[in-house]
mmCIF file of the N, C-alpha and C atoms, coordinates in Angstrom:
data_MODEL
# 
_entry.id   MODEL 
# 
loop_
_atom_site.group_PDB 
_atom_site.id 
_atom_site.type_symbol 
_atom_site.label_atom_id 
_atom_site.label_alt_id 
_atom_site.label_comp_id 
_atom_site.label_asym_id 
_atom_site.label_entity_id 
_atom_site.label_seq_id 
_atom_site.pdbx_PDB_ins_code 
_atom_site.Cartn_x 
_atom_site.Cartn_y 
_atom_site.Cartn_z 
_atom_site.occupancy 
_atom_site.B_iso_or_equiv 
_atom_site.pdbx_formal_charge 
_atom_site.auth_seq_id 
_atom_site.auth_comp_id 
_atom_site.auth_asym_id 
_atom_site.auth_atom_id 
_atom_site.pdbx_PDB_model_num 
ATOM 1   N N  . MET A 1 1  ? 0.376  92.726 33.203 1.00 0.00 ? 1  MET A N  1 
ATOM 2   C CA . MET A 1 1  ? 0.096  91.700 34.181 1.00 0.00 ? 1  MET A CA 1 
ATOM 3   C C  . MET A 1 1  ? 1.390  91.320 34.901 1.00 0.00 ? 1  MET A C  1 
ATOM 4   N N  . ALA A 1 2  ? 1.258  90.990 36.159 1.00 0.00 ? 2  ALA A N  1 
ATOM 5   C CA . ALA A 1 2  ? 2.413  90.615 36.980 1.00 0.00 ? 2  ALA A CA 1 
ATOM 6   C C  . ALA A 1 2  ? 2.939  89.236 36.576 1.00 0.00 ? 2  ALA A C  1 
ATOM 7   N N  . ILE A 1 3  ? 4.199  89.001 36.877 1.00 0.00 ? 3  ILE A N  1 
ATOM 8   C CA . ILE A 1 3  ? 4.853  87.726 36.566 1.00 0.00 ? 3  ILE A CA 1 
ATOM 9   C C  . ILE A 1 3  ? 5.496  87.184 37.834 1.00 0.00 ? 3  ILE A C  1 
ATOM 10  N N  . ARG A 1 4  ? 5.262  85.895 38.101 1.00 0.00 ? 4  ARG A N  1 
ATOM 11  C CA . ARG A 1 4  ? 5.948  85.202 39.196 1.00 0.00 ? 4  ARG A CA 1 
ATOM 12  C C  . ARG A 1 4  ? 6.992  84.286 38.567 1.00 0.00 ? 4  ARG A C  1 
ATOM 13  N N  . HIS A 1 5  ? 8.234  84.428 39.023 1.00 0.00 ? 5  HIS A N  1 
ATOM 14  C CA . HIS A 1 5  ? 9.334  83.604 38.527 1.00 0.00 ? 5  HIS A CA 1 
ATOM 15  C C  . HIS A 1 5  ? 9.961  82.886 39.713 1.00 0.00 ? 5  HIS A C  1 
ATOM 16  N N  . ILE A 1 6  ? 10.056 81.574 39.614 1.00 0.00 ? 6  ILE A N  1 
ATOM 17  C CA . ILE A 1 6  ? 10.664 80.756 40.668 1.00 0.00 ? 6  ILE A CA 1 
ATOM 18  C C  . ILE A 1 6  ? 11.864 80.032 40.077 1.00 0.00 ? 6  ILE A C  1 
ATOM 19  N N  . ALA A 1 7  ? 12.994 80.096 40.791 1.00 0.00 ? 7  ALA A N  1 
ATOM 20  C CA . ALA A 1 7  ? 14.206 79.419 40.330 1.00 0.00 ? 7  ALA A CA 1 
ATOM 21  C C  . ALA A 1 7  ? 14.997 78.907 41.529 1.00 0.00 ? 7  ALA A C  1 
ATOM 22  N N  . ASP A 1 8  ? 15.681 77.800 41.316 1.00 0.00 ? 8  ASP A N  1 
ATOM 23  C CA . ASP A 1 8  ? 16.605 77.269 42.320 1.00 0.00 ? 8  ASP A CA 1 
ATOM 24  C C  . ASP A 1 8  ? 18.009 77.744 41.982 1.00 0.00 ? 8  ASP A C  1 
ATOM 25  N N  . LEU A 1 9  ? 18.688 78.300 42.972 1.00 0.00 ? 9  LEU A N  1 
ATOM 26  C CA . LEU A 1 9  ? 20.075 78.754 42.839 1.00 0.00 ? 9  LEU A CA 1 
ATOM 27  C C  . LEU A 1 9  ? 20.932 77.815 43.669 1.00 0.00 ? 9  LEU A C  1 
ATOM 28  N N  . VAL A 1 10 ? 21.843 77.103 43.026 1.00 0.00 ? 10 VAL A N  1 
ATOM 29  C CA . VAL A 1 10 ? 22.658 76.090 43.710 1.00 0.00 ? 10 VAL A CA 1 
ATOM 30  C C  . VAL A 1 10 ? 24.129 76.413 43.491 1.00 0.00 ? 10 VAL A C  1 
ATOM 31  N N  . THR A 1 11 ? 24.890 76.421 44.574 1.00 0.00 ? 11 THR A N  1 
ATOM 32  C CA . THR A 1 11 ? 26.309 76.751 44.488 1.00 0.00 ? 11 THR A CA 1 
ATOM 33  C C  . THR A 1 11 ? 27.029 75.762 43.569 1.00 0.00 ? 11 THR A C  1 
ATOM 34  N N  . THR A 1 12 ? 28.080 76.247 42.920 1.00 0.00 ? 12 THR A N  1 
ATOM 35  C CA . THR A 1 12 ? 28.873 75.376 42.046 1.00 0.00 ? 12 THR A CA 1 
ATOM 36  C C  . THR A 1 12 ? 30.147 74.895 42.729 1.00 0.00 ? 12 THR A C  1 
ATOM 37  N N  . ASN A 1 13 ? 30.284 75.217 44.031 1.00 0.00 ? 13 ASN A N  1 
ATOM 38  C CA . ASN A 1 13 ? 31.429 74.691 44.783 1.00 0.00 ? 13 ASN A CA 1 
ATOM 39  C C  . ASN A 1 13 ? 30.906 73.659 45.797 1.00 0.00 ? 13 ASN A C  1 
ATOM 40  N N  . ALA A 1 14 ? 31.749 73.157 46.646 1.00 0.00 ? 14 ALA A N  1 
ATOM 41  C CA . ALA A 1 14 ? 31.358 72.111 47.594 1.00 0.00 ? 14 ALA A CA 1 
ATOM 42  C C  . ALA A 1 14 ? 30.856 72.662 48.928 1.00 0.00 ? 14 ALA A C  1 
ATOM 43  N N  . ASN A 1 15 ? 30.728 73.967 49.066 1.00 0.00 ? 15 ASN A N  1 
ATOM 44  C CA . ASN A 1 15 ? 30.313 74.564 50.333 1.00 0.00 ? 15 ASN A CA 1 
ATOM 45  C C  . ASN A 1 15 ? 28.861 74.243 50.657 1.00 0.00 ? 15 ASN A C  1 
ATOM 46  N N  . THR A 1 16 ? 28.577 74.213 51.949 1.00 0.00 ? 16 THR A N  1 
ATOM 47  C CA . THR A 1 16 ? 27.206 74.024 52.415 1.00 0.00 ? 16 THR A CA 1 
ATOM 48  C C  . THR A 1 16 ? 26.835 75.203 53.314 1.00 0.00 ? 16 THR A C  1 
ATOM 49  N N  . TYR A 1 17 ? 25.522 75.394 53.494 1.00 0.00 ? 17 TYR A N  1 
ATOM 50  C CA . TYR A 1 17 ? 25.020 76.564 54.205 1.00 0.00 ? 17 TYR A CA 1 
ATOM 51  C C  . TYR A 1 17 ? 23.915 76.147 55.169 1.00 0.00 ? 17 TYR A C  1 
ATOM 52  N N  . ALA A 1 18 ? 23.934 76.736 56.354 1.00 0.00 ? 18 ALA A N  1 
ATOM 53  C CA . ALA A 1 18 ? 22.915 76.432 57.365 1.00 0.00 ? 18 ALA A CA 1 
ATOM 54  C C  . ALA A 1 18 ? 21.652 77.268 57.150 1.00 0.00 ? 18 ALA A C  1 
ATOM 55  N N  . ASN A 1 19 ? 21.801 78.420 56.454 1.00 0.00 ? 19 ASN A N  1 
ATOM 56  C CA . ASN A 1 19 ? 20.651 79.305 56.268 1.00 0.00 ? 19 ASN A CA 1 
ATOM 57  C C  . ASN A 1 19 ? 20.915 80.235 55.085 1.00 0.00 ? 19 ASN A C  1 
ATOM 58  N N  . THR A 1 20 ? 19.900 81.026 54.730 1.00 0.00 ? 20 THR A N  1 
ATOM 59  C CA . THR A 1 20 ? 20.031 81.923 53.580 1.00 0.00 ? 20 THR A CA 1 
ATOM 60  C C  . THR A 1 20 ? 21.097 82.986 53.810 1.00 0.00 ? 20 THR A C  1 
ATOM 61  N N  . ASP A 1 21 ? 21.267 83.449 55.036 1.00 0.00 ? 21 ASP A N  1 
ATOM 62  C CA . ASP A 1 21 ? 22.297 84.459 55.324 1.00 0.00 ? 21 ASP A CA 1 
ATOM 63  C C  . ASP A 1 21 ? 23.685 83.948 54.949 1.00 0.00 ? 21 ASP A C  1 
ATOM 64  N N  . GLU A 1 22 ? 23.977 82.687 55.238 1.00 0.00 ? 22 GLU A N  1 
ATOM 65  C CA . GLU A 1 22 ? 25.270 82.116 54.873 1.00 0.00 ? 22 GLU A CA 1 
ATOM 66  C C  . GLU A 1 22 ? 25.424 82.039 53.352 1.00 0.00 ? 22 GLU A C  1 
ATOM 67  N N  . PHE A 1 23 ? 24.350 81.646 52.660 1.00 0.00 ? 23 PHE A N  1 
ATOM 68  C CA . PHE A 1 23 ? 24.386 81.588 51.196 1.00 0.00 ? 23 PHE A CA 1 
ATOM 69  C C  . PHE A 1 23 ? 24.661 82.979 50.624 1.00 0.00 ? 23 PHE A C  1 
ATOM 70  N N  . PHE A 1 24 ? 23.948 84.003 51.122 1.00 0.00 ? 24 PHE A N  1 
ATOM 71  C CA . PHE A 1 24 ? 24.124 85.371 50.630 1.00 0.00 ? 24 PHE A CA 1 
ATOM 72  C C  . PHE A 1 24 ? 25.513 85.919 50.958 1.00 0.00 ? 24 PHE A C  1 
ATOM 73  N N  . ALA A 1 25 ? 26.077 85.531 52.101 1.00 0.00 ? 25 ALA A N  1 
ATOM 74  C CA . ALA A 1 25 ? 27.409 86.003 52.477 1.00 0.00 ? 25 ALA A CA 1 
ATOM 75  C C  . ALA A 1 25 ? 28.442 85.597 51.423 1.00 0.00 ? 25 ALA A C  1 
ATOM 76  N N  . GLU A 1 26 ? 28.250 84.435 50.828 1.00 0.00 ? 26 GLU A N  1 
ATOM 77  C CA . GLU A 1 26 ? 29.185 83.964 49.805 1.00 0.00 ? 26 GLU A CA 1 
ATOM 78  C C  . GLU A 1 26 ? 28.800 84.407 48.402 1.00 0.00 ? 26 GLU A C  1 
ATOM 79  N N  . HIS A 1 27 ? 27.512 84.447 48.104 1.00 0.00 ? 27 HIS A N  1 
ATOM 80  C CA . HIS A 1 27 ? 27.047 84.663 46.729 1.00 0.00 ? 27 HIS A CA 1 
ATOM 81  C C  . HIS A 1 27 ? 26.414 86.025 46.478 1.00 0.00 ? 27 HIS A C  1 
ATOM 82  N N  . GLY A 1 28 ? 26.360 86.877 47.484 1.00 0.00 ? 28 GLY A N  1 
ATOM 83  C CA . GLY A 1 28 ? 25.734 88.186 47.304 1.00 0.00 ? 28 GLY A CA 1 
ATOM 84  C C  . GLY A 1 28 ? 24.227 88.106 47.469 1.00 0.00 ? 28 GLY A C  1 
ATOM 85  N N  . PRO A 1 29 ? 23.523 89.202 47.190 1.00 0.00 ? 29 PRO A N  1 
ATOM 86  C CA . PRO A 1 29 ? 22.078 89.262 47.461 1.00 0.00 ? 29 PRO A CA 1 
ATOM 87  C C  . PRO A 1 29 ? 21.208 88.485 46.466 1.00 0.00 ? 29 PRO A C  1 
ATOM 88  N N  . CYS A 1 30 ? 21.792 87.988 45.376 1.00 0.00 ? 30 CYS A N  1 
ATOM 89  C CA . CYS A 1 30 ? 21.062 87.152 44.406 1.00 0.00 ? 30 CYS A CA 1 
ATOM 90  C C  . CYS A 1 30 ? 19.797 87.826 43.887 1.00 0.00 ? 30 CYS A C  1 
ATOM 91  N N  . GLY A 1 31 ? 19.876 89.117 43.669 1.00 0.00 ? 31 GLY A N  1 
ATOM 92  C CA . GLY A 1 31 ? 18.728 89.869 43.177 1.00 0.00 ? 31 GLY A CA 1 
ATOM 93  C C  . GLY A 1 31 ? 17.858 90.450 44.263 1.00 0.00 ? 31 GLY A C  1 
ATOM 94  N N  . GLY A 1 32 ? 18.131 90.123 45.515 1.00 0.00 ? 32 GLY A N  1 
ATOM 95  C CA . GLY A 1 32 ? 17.302 90.572 46.629 1.00 0.00 ? 32 GLY A CA 1 
ATOM 96  C C  . GLY A 1 32 ? 17.278 92.070 46.835 1.00 0.00 ? 32 GLY A C  1 
ATOM 97  N N  . SER A 1 33 ? 18.275 92.772 46.320 1.00 0.00 ? 33 SER A N  1 
ATOM 98  C CA . SER A 1 33 ? 18.306 94.227 46.478 1.00 0.00 ? 33 SER A CA 1 
ATOM 99  C C  . SER A 1 33 ? 17.924 94.955 45.190 1.00 0.00 ? 33 SER A C  1 
ATOM 100 N N  . ASN A 1 34 ? 17.420 94.225 44.202 1.00 0.00 ? 34 ASN A N  1 
ATOM 101 C CA . ASN A 1 34 ? 17.069 94.815 42.921 1.00 0.00 ? 34 ASN A CA 1 
ATOM 102 C C  . ASN A 1 34 ? 15.768 95.608 43.033 1.00 0.00 ? 34 ASN A C  1 
ATOM 103 N N  . PRO A 1 35 ? 15.779 96.895 42.722 1.00 0.00 ? 35 PRO A N  1 
ATOM 104 C CA . PRO A 1 35 ? 14.562 97.708 42.855 1.00 0.00 ? 35 PRO A CA 1 
ATOM 105 C C  . PRO A 1 35 ? 13.491 97.371 41.823 1.00 0.00 ? 35 PRO A C  1 
ATOM 106 N N  . GLY A 1 36 ? 13.835 96.583 40.802 1.00 0.00 ? 36 GLY A N  1 
ATOM 107 C CA . GLY A 1 36 ? 12.859 96.224 39.775 1.00 0.00 ? 36 GLY A CA 1 
ATOM 108 C C  . GLY A 1 36 ? 11.916 95.105 40.173 1.00 0.00 ? 36 GLY A C  1 
ATOM 109 N N  . CYS A 1 37 ? 12.087 94.546 41.369 1.00 0.00 ? 37 CYS A N  1 
ATOM 110 C CA . CYS A 1 37 ? 11.231 93.452 41.838 1.00 0.00 ? 37 CYS A CA 1 
ATOM 111 C C  . CYS A 1 37 ? 10.113 94.025 42.705 1.00 0.00 ? 37 CYS A C  1 
ATOM 112 N N  . THR A 1 38 ? 8.898  93.569 42.471 1.00 0.00 ? 38 THR A N  1 
ATOM 113 C CA . THR A 1 38 ? 7.784  93.954 43.330 1.00 0.00 ? 38 THR A CA 1 
ATOM 114 C C  . THR A 1 38 ? 7.925  93.278 44.681 1.00 0.00 ? 38 THR A C  1 
ATOM 115 N N  . SER A 1 39 ? 8.289  91.994 44.678 1.00 0.00 ? 39 SER A N  1 
ATOM 116 C CA . SER A 1 39 ? 8.600  91.271 45.910 1.00 0.00 ? 39 SER A CA 1 
ATOM 117 C C  . SER A 1 39 ? 9.555  90.133 45.577 1.00 0.00 ? 39 SER A C  1 
ATOM 118 N N  . ILE A 1 40 ? 10.310 89.714 46.588 1.00 0.00 ? 40 ILE A N  1 
ATOM 119 C CA . ILE A 1 40 ? 11.261 88.626 46.397 1.00 0.00 ? 40 ILE A CA 1 
ATOM 120 C C  . ILE A 1 40 ? 11.374 87.848 47.704 1.00 0.00 ? 40 ILE A C  1 
ATOM 121 N N  . ASN A 1 41 ? 11.453 86.529 47.590 1.00 0.00 ? 41 ASN A N  1 
ATOM 122 C CA . ASN A 1 41 ? 11.531 85.663 48.758 1.00 0.00 ? 41 ASN A CA 1 
ATOM 123 C C  . ASN A 1 41 ? 12.553 84.556 48.481 1.00 0.00 ? 41 ASN A C  1 
ATOM 124 N N  . PHE A 1 42 ? 13.272 84.171 49.520 1.00 0.00 ? 42 PHE A N  1 
ATOM 125 C CA . PHE A 1 42 ? 14.241 83.081 49.417 1.00 0.00 ? 42 PHE A CA 1 
ATOM 126 C C  . PHE A 1 42 ? 13.951 82.057 50.496 1.00 0.00 ? 42 PHE A C  1 
ATOM 127 N N  . GLU A 1 43 ? 14.127 80.775 50.153 1.00 0.00 ? 43 GLU A N  1 
ATOM 128 C CA . GLU A 1 43 ? 14.063 79.714 51.164 1.00 0.00 ? 43 GLU A CA 1 
ATOM 129 C C  . GLU A 1 43 ? 15.136 78.687 50.829 1.00 0.00 ? 43 GLU A C  1 
ATOM 130 N N  . MET A 1 44 ? 15.702 78.091 51.861 1.00 0.00 ? 44 MET A N  1 
ATOM 131 C CA . MET A 1 44 ? 16.755 77.097 51.665 1.00 0.00 ? 44 MET A CA 1 
ATOM 132 C C  . MET A 1 44 ? 16.206 75.879 50.926 1.00 0.00 ? 44 MET A C  1 
ATOM 133 N N  . GLN A 1 45 ? 17.041 75.341 50.047 1.00 0.00 ? 45 GLN A N  1 
ATOM 134 C CA . GLN A 1 45 ? 16.764 74.090 49.344 1.00 0.00 ? 45 GLN A CA 1 
ATOM 135 C C  . GLN A 1 45 ? 17.934 73.166 49.640 1.00 0.00 ? 45 GLN A C  1 
ATOM 136 N N  . GLY A 1 46 ? 17.739 72.274 50.590 1.00 0.00 ? 46 GLY A N  1 
ATOM 137 C CA . GLY A 1 46 ? 18.855 71.444 51.029 1.00 0.00 ? 46 GLY A CA 1 
ATOM 138 C C  . GLY A 1 46 ? 19.865 72.307 51.757 1.00 0.00 ? 46 GLY A C  1 
ATOM 139 N N  . ASN A 1 47 ? 21.147 71.969 51.623 1.00 0.00 ? 47 ASN A N  1 
ATOM 140 C CA . ASN A 1 47 ? 22.172 72.756 52.306 1.00 0.00 ? 47 ASN A CA 1 
ATOM 141 C C  . ASN A 1 47 ? 23.155 73.419 51.339 1.00 0.00 ? 47 ASN A C  1 
ATOM 142 N N  . ASN A 1 48 ? 22.807 73.408 50.035 1.00 0.00 ? 48 ASN A N  1 
ATOM 143 C CA . ASN A 1 48 ? 23.724 74.000 49.066 1.00 0.00 ? 48 ASN A CA 1 
ATOM 144 C C  . ASN A 1 48 ? 23.064 75.008 48.125 1.00 0.00 ? 48 ASN A C  1 
ATOM 145 N N  . GLY A 1 49 ? 21.843 75.431 48.445 1.00 0.00 ? 49 GLY A N  1 
ATOM 146 C CA . GLY A 1 49 ? 21.194 76.400 47.576 1.00 0.00 ? 49 GLY A CA 1 
ATOM 147 C C  . GLY A 1 49 ? 19.913 76.956 48.159 1.00 0.00 ? 49 GLY A C  1 
ATOM 148 N N  . VAL A 1 50 ? 19.315 77.874 47.386 1.00 0.00 ? 50 VAL A N  1 
ATOM 149 C CA . VAL A 1 50 ? 18.073 78.524 47.795 1.00 0.00 ? 50 VAL A CA 1 
ATOM 150 C C  . VAL A 1 50 ? 17.067 78.482 46.644 1.00 0.00 ? 50 VAL A C  1 
ATOM 151 N N  . ARG A 1 51 ? 15.800 78.571 46.987 1.00 0.00 ? 51 ARG A N  1 
ATOM 152 C CA . ARG A 1 51 ? 14.748 78.773 45.990 1.00 0.00 ? 51 ARG A CA 1 
ATOM 153 C C  . ARG A 1 51 ? 14.351 80.238 46.056 1.00 0.00 ? 51 ARG A C  1 
ATOM 154 N N  . ARG A 1 52 ? 14.420 80.902 44.902 1.00 0.00 ? 52 ARG A N  1 
ATOM 155 C CA . ARG A 1 52 ? 14.101 82.324 44.824 1.00 0.00 ? 52 ARG A CA 1 
ATOM 156 C C  . ARG A 1 52 ? 12.762 82.485 44.109 1.00 0.00 ? 52 ARG A C  1 
ATOM 157 N N  . THR A 1 53 ? 11.845 83.211 44.750 1.00 0.00 ? 53 THR A N  1 
ATOM 158 C CA . THR A 1 53 ? 10.551 83.525 44.145 1.00 0.00 ? 53 THR A CA 1 
ATOM 159 C C  . THR A 1 53 ? 10.467 85.040 44.007 1.00 0.00 ? 53 THR A C  1 
ATOM 160 N N  . ILE A 1 54 ? 10.301 85.496 42.776 1.00 0.00 ? 54 ILE A N  1 
ATOM 161 C CA . ILE A 1 54 ? 10.248 86.926 42.503 1.00 0.00 ? 54 ILE A CA 1 
ATOM 162 C C  . ILE A 1 54 ? 8.912  87.255 41.841 1.00 0.00 ? 54 ILE A C  1 
ATOM 163 N N  . ILE A 1 55 ? 8.328  88.366 42.264 1.00 0.00 ? 55 ILE A N  1 
ATOM 164 C CA . ILE A 1 55 ? 7.155  88.911 41.587 1.00 0.00 ? 55 ILE A CA 1 
ATOM 165 C C  . ILE A 1 55 ? 7.603  90.185 40.877 1.00 0.00 ? 55 ILE A C  1 
ATOM 166 N N  . PHE A 1 56 ? 7.339  90.239 39.579 1.00 0.00 ? 56 PHE A N  1 
ATOM 167 C CA . PHE A 1 56 ? 7.627  91.417 38.766 1.00 0.00 ? 56 PHE A CA 1 
ATOM 168 C C  . PHE A 1 56 ? 6.303  92.075 38.385 1.00 0.00 ? 56 PHE A C  1 
ATOM 169 N N  . GLU A 1 57 ? 6.331  93.384 38.263 1.00 0.00 ? 57 GLU A N  1 
ATOM 170 C CA . GLU A 1 57 ? 5.128  94.122 37.890 1.00 0.00 ? 57 GLU A CA 1 
ATOM 171 C C  . GLU A 1 57 ? 4.666  93.752 36.487 1.00 0.00 ? 57 GLU A C  1 
ATOM 172 N N  . ASP A 1 58 ? 5.628  93.517 35.579 1.00 0.00 ? 58 ASP A N  1 
ATOM 173 C CA . ASP A 1 58 ? 5.278  93.218 34.188 1.00 0.00 ? 58 ASP A CA 1 
ATOM 174 C C  . ASP A 1 58 ? 6.476  92.584 33.477 1.00 0.00 ? 58 ASP A C  1 
ATOM 175 N N  . GLU A 1 59 ? 6.302  92.273 32.204 1.00 0.00 ? 59 GLU A N  1 
ATOM 176 C CA . GLU A 1 59 ? 7.350  91.631 31.408 1.00 0.00 ? 59 GLU A CA 1 
ATOM 177 C C  . GLU A 1 59 ? 8.585  92.523 31.265 1.00 0.00 ? 59 GLU A C  1 
ATOM 178 N N  . THR A 1 60 ? 8.404  93.827 31.222 1.00 0.00 ? 60 THR A N  1 
ATOM 179 C CA . THR A 1 60 ? 9.534  94.753 31.115 1.00 0.00 ? 60 THR A CA 1 
ATOM 180 C C  . THR A 1 60 ? 10.440 94.643 32.330 1.00 0.00 ? 60 THR A C  1 
ATOM 181 N N  . GLN A 1 61 ? 9.858  94.617 33.525 1.00 0.00 ? 61 GLN A N  1 
ATOM 182 C CA . GLN A 1 61 ? 10.651 94.430 34.752 1.00 0.00 ? 61 GLN A CA 1 
ATOM 183 C C  . GLN A 1 61 ? 11.365 93.084 34.713 1.00 0.00 ? 61 GLN A C  1 
ATOM 184 N N  . PHE A 1 62 ? 10.646 92.051 34.291 1.00 0.00 ? 62 PHE A N  1 
ATOM 185 C CA . PHE A 1 62 ? 11.223 90.703 34.227 1.00 0.00 ? 62 PHE A CA 1 
ATOM 186 C C  . PHE A 1 62 ? 12.453 90.690 33.320 1.00 0.00 ? 62 PHE A C  1 
ATOM 187 N N  . GLN A 1 63 ? 12.324 91.243 32.116 1.00 0.00 ? 63 GLN A N  1 
ATOM 188 C CA . GLN A 1 63 ? 13.430 91.236 31.158 1.00 0.00 ? 63 GLN A CA 1 
ATOM 189 C C  . GLN A 1 63 ? 14.613 92.068 31.660 1.00 0.00 ? 63 GLN A C  1 
ATOM 190 N N  . ALA A 1 64 ? 14.343 93.152 32.351 1.00 0.00 ? 64 ALA A N  1 
ATOM 191 C CA . ALA A 1 64 ? 15.413 94.018 32.851 1.00 0.00 ? 64 ALA A CA 1 
ATOM 192 C C  . ALA A 1 64 ? 16.193 93.388 34.006 1.00 0.00 ? 64 ALA A C  1 
ATOM 193 N N  . PHE A 1 65 ? 15.588 92.461 34.717 1.00 0.00 ? 65 PHE A N  1 
ATOM 194 C CA . PHE A 1 65 ? 16.214 91.862 35.895 1.00 0.00 ? 65 PHE A CA 1 
ATOM 195 C C  . PHE A 1 65 ? 17.414 90.988 35.552 1.00 0.00 ? 65 PHE A C  1 
ATOM 196 N N  . PHE A 1 66 ? 17.309 90.151 34.545 1.00 0.00 ? 66 PHE A N  1 
ATOM 197 C CA . PHE A 1 66 ? 18.273 89.076 34.349 1.00 0.00 ? 66 PHE A CA 1 
ATOM 198 C C  . PHE A 1 66 ? 19.659 89.472 33.873 1.00 0.00 ? 66 PHE A C  1 
ATOM 199 N N  . PRO A 1 67 ? 19.875 90.575 33.182 1.00 0.00 ? 67 PRO A N  1 
ATOM 200 C CA . PRO A 1 67 ? 21.269 90.939 32.894 1.00 0.00 ? 67 PRO A CA 1 
ATOM 201 C C  . PRO A 1 67 ? 22.082 91.200 34.161 1.00 0.00 ? 67 PRO A C  1 
ATOM 202 N N  . ASN A 1 68 ? 21.426 91.462 35.285 1.00 0.00 ? 68 ASN A N  1 
ATOM 203 C CA . ASN A 1 68 ? 22.117 91.722 36.549 1.00 0.00 ? 68 ASN A CA 1 
ATOM 204 C C  . ASN A 1 68 ? 22.594 90.460 37.249 1.00 0.00 ? 68 ASN A C  1 
ATOM 205 N N  . THR A 1 69 ? 22.295 89.290 36.721 1.00 0.00 ? 69 THR A N  1 
ATOM 206 C CA . THR A 1 69 ? 22.616 88.051 37.432 1.00 0.00 ? 69 THR A CA 1 
ATOM 207 C C  . THR A 1 69 ? 23.716 87.243 36.737 1.00 0.00 ? 69 THR A C  1 
ATOM 208 N N  . THR A 1 70 ? 24.568 87.884 35.943 1.00 0.00 ? 70 THR A N  1 
ATOM 209 C CA . THR A 1 70 ? 25.637 87.167 35.256 1.00 0.00 ? 70 THR A CA 1 
ATOM 210 C C  . THR A 1 70 ? 26.862 87.028 36.153 1.00 0.00 ? 70 THR A C  1 
ATOM 211 N N  . ASP A 1 71 ? 27.763 86.141 35.763 1.00 0.00 ? 71 ASP A N  1 
ATOM 212 C CA . ASP A 1 71 ? 29.038 85.946 36.461 1.00 0.00 ? 71 ASP A CA 1 
ATOM 213 C C  . ASP A 1 71 ? 28.877 85.574 37.935 1.00 0.00 ? 71 ASP A C  1 
ATOM 214 N N  . LYS A 1 72 ? 27.964 84.711 38.254 1.00 0.00 ? 72 LYS A N  1 
ATOM 215 C CA . LYS A 1 72 ? 27.768 84.253 39.623 1.00 0.00 ? 72 LYS A CA 1 
ATOM 216 C C  . LYS A 1 72 ? 28.310 82.841 39.768 1.00 0.00 ? 72 LYS A C  1 
ATOM 217 N N  . VAL A 1 73 ? 28.625 82.471 41.009 1.00 0.00 ? 73 VAL A N  1 
ATOM 218 C CA . VAL A 1 73 ? 29.183 81.151 41.280 1.00 0.00 ? 73 VAL A CA 1 
ATOM 219 C C  . VAL A 1 73 ? 28.068 80.223 41.777 1.00 0.00 ? 73 VAL A C  1 
ATOM 220 N N  . PHE A 1 74 ? 26.977 80.180 41.017 1.00 0.00 ? 74 PHE A N  1 
ATOM 221 C CA . PHE A 1 74 ? 25.884 79.254 41.283 1.00 0.00 ? 74 PHE A CA 1 
ATOM 222 C C  . PHE A 1 74 ? 25.136 79.001 39.984 1.00 0.00 ? 74 PHE A C  1 
ATOM 223 N N  . THR A 1 75 ? 24.477 77.863 39.928 1.00 0.00 ? 75 THR A N  1 
ATOM 224 C CA . THR A 1 75 ? 23.634 77.572 38.764 1.00 0.00 ? 75 THR A CA 1 
ATOM 225 C C  . THR A 1 75 ? 22.223 78.068 39.060 1.00 0.00 ? 75 THR A C  1 
ATOM 226 N N  . VAL A 1 76 ? 21.499 78.375 38.007 1.00 0.00 ? 76 VAL A N  1 
ATOM 227 C CA . VAL A 1 76 ? 20.114 78.812 38.121 1.00 0.00 ? 76 VAL A CA 1 
ATOM 228 C C  . VAL A 1 76 ? 19.257 77.857 37.302 1.00 0.00 ? 76 VAL A C  1 
ATOM 229 N N  . THR A 1 77 ? 18.302 77.220 37.975 1.00 0.00 ? 77 THR A N  1 
ATOM 230 C CA . THR A 1 77 ? 17.371 76.327 37.307 1.00 0.00 ? 77 THR A CA 1 
ATOM 231 C C  . THR A 1 77 ? 15.973 76.906 37.434 1.00 0.00 ? 77 THR A C  1 
ATOM 232 N N  . LYS A 1 78 ? 15.392 77.284 36.296 1.00 0.00 ? 78 LYS A N  1 
ATOM 233 C CA . LYS A 1 78 ? 14.041 77.846 36.312 1.00 0.00 ? 78 LYS A CA 1 
ATOM 234 C C  . LYS A 1 78 ? 13.033 76.766 36.672 1.00 0.00 ? 78 LYS A C  1 
ATOM 235 N N  . ILE A 1 79 ? 12.197 77.057 37.652 1.00 0.00 ? 79 ILE A N  1 
ATOM 236 C CA . ILE A 1 79 ? 11.151 76.139 38.087 1.00 0.00 ? 79 ILE A CA 1 
ATOM 237 C C  . ILE A 1 79 ? 9.828  76.531 37.444 1.00 0.00 ? 79 ILE A C  1 
ATOM 238 N N  . GLU A 1 80 ? 9.565  77.850 37.409 1.00 0.00 ? 80 GLU A N  1 
ATOM 239 C CA . GLU A 1 80 ? 8.269  78.312 36.916 1.00 0.00 ? 80 GLU A CA 1 
ATOM 240 C C  . GLU A 1 80 ? 8.330  79.781 36.540 1.00 0.00 ? 80 GLU A C  1 
ATOM 241 N N  . LYS A 1 81 ? 7.634  80.134 35.483 1.00 0.00 ? 81 LYS A N  1 
ATOM 242 C CA . LYS A 1 81 ? 7.379  81.533 35.131 1.00 0.00 ? 81 LYS A CA 1 
ATOM 243 C C  . LYS A 1 81 ? 5.918  81.602 34.686 1.00 0.00 ? 81 LYS A C  1 
ATOM 244 N N  . VAL A 1 82 ? 5.114  82.330 35.452 1.00 0.00 ? 82 VAL A N  1 
ATOM 245 C CA . VAL A 1 82 ? 3.696  82.419 35.132 1.00 0.00 ? 82 VAL A CA 1 
ATOM 246 C C  . VAL A 1 82 ? 3.202  83.855 35.270 1.00 0.00 ? 82 VAL A C  1 
ATOM 247 N N  . THR A 1 83 ? 2.222  84.193 34.470 1.00 0.00 ? 83 THR A N  1 
ATOM 248 C CA . THR A 1 83 ? 1.533  85.467 34.593 1.00 0.00 ? 83 THR A CA 1 
ATOM 249 C C  . THR A 1 83 ? 0.476  85.319 35.666 1.00 0.00 ? 83 THR A C  1 
ATOM 250 N N  . ILE A 1 84 ? 0.456  86.283 36.585 1.00 0.00 ? 84 ILE A N  1 
ATOM 251 C CA . ILE A 1 84 ? -0.523 86.202 37.688 1.00 0.00 ? 84 ILE A CA 1 
ATOM 252 C C  . ILE A 1 84 ? -1.391 87.436 37.726 1.00 0.00 ? 84 ILE A C  1 
# 
């Protein structure tokens, strides 16, 4: 079964961003280029972070995704993880 994971990514510095492109320019693709995602979407949350919504094909894809997100200069707050 597919999994939807939603998380807020917020910078740990004082910088602000007008759009997702500015956020990605500083923080990288934030998983957006990961081939293990069925779909991924980002939207601005205020001016210092983004909300990331990822659809994974299954739990195996989900578990494989997260080792790729270490050593980043932003916090990750899980909003939701549900089987869909």
